C-alpha positions in Angstrom: -10.6 118.7 115.6 -9.5 122.2 114.9 -7.9 121.2 111.6 -11.1 119.4 110.6 -13.2 122.5 111.4 -10.9 124.8 109.5 -10.8 122.4 106.6 -14.6 122.5 106.4 -14.8 126.3 106.8 -12.3 126.9 104.1 -13.4 124.1 101.8 -9.9 122.6 101.7 -8.4 119.3 102.7 -6.4 119.1 105.9 -3.3 118.3 103.7 -3.9 121.6 101.8 -4.1 123.5 105.1 -0.9 121.9 106.3 0.9 122.7 103.0 -0.2 126.3 103.3 1.0 126.5 106.8 4.4 125.0 105.9 4.8 127.5 103.0 3.8 130.4 105.3 6.6 129.4 107.7 9.1 129.2 104.9 9.3 125.4 104.6 9.4 124.8 100.9 9.1 121.0 100.6 8.1 117.9 102.5 11.8 117.1 102.8 12.4 120.5 104.5 9.5 119.8 106.9 11.0 116.3 107.7 14.4 117.9 108.3 12.8 120.4 110.6 11.1 117.7 112.6 14.3 115.7 112.7 16.3 118.6 114.1 13.6 119.4 116.7 13.5 115.8 117.9 17.4 115.7 118.1 17.4 118.9 120.1 14.8 117.6 122.5 16.8 114.4 123.0 20.0 116.4 123.7 18.2 118.5 126.3 16.7 115.5 128.0 20.0 113.8 128.1 21.7 116.8 129.6 18.9 117.1 132.1 19.3 113.5 133.2 23.1 113.8 133.4 22.8 117.0 135.5 20.3 115.3 137.9 22.6 112.3 138.3 25.6 114.6 139.0 23.5 116.6 141.6 22.4 113.5 143.3 26.0 112.2 143.4 27.2 115.4 144.9 24.4 115.5 147.4 25.2 111.9 148.5 28.9 112.7 148.9 28.1 116.0 150.8 25.8 114.1 153.2 28.6 111.6 153.9 31.1 114.4 154.7 28.8 116.1 157.2 27.9 112.9 159.1 
């Protein structure tokens, strides 16, 4: 909705607005933009995997600690 409104206000297509934004942030080509998205998704996946592994380890330690105190 915001892009559509900005597009109408500036008399530009949404694609043109996106291209300008990419250029503003130093992304020179569509390939650069795709690479940036790929890296962000890979980083998010790594963080999620670490988080799940940490939660499993904590749960395992908690279970073994509970067994020792009983």
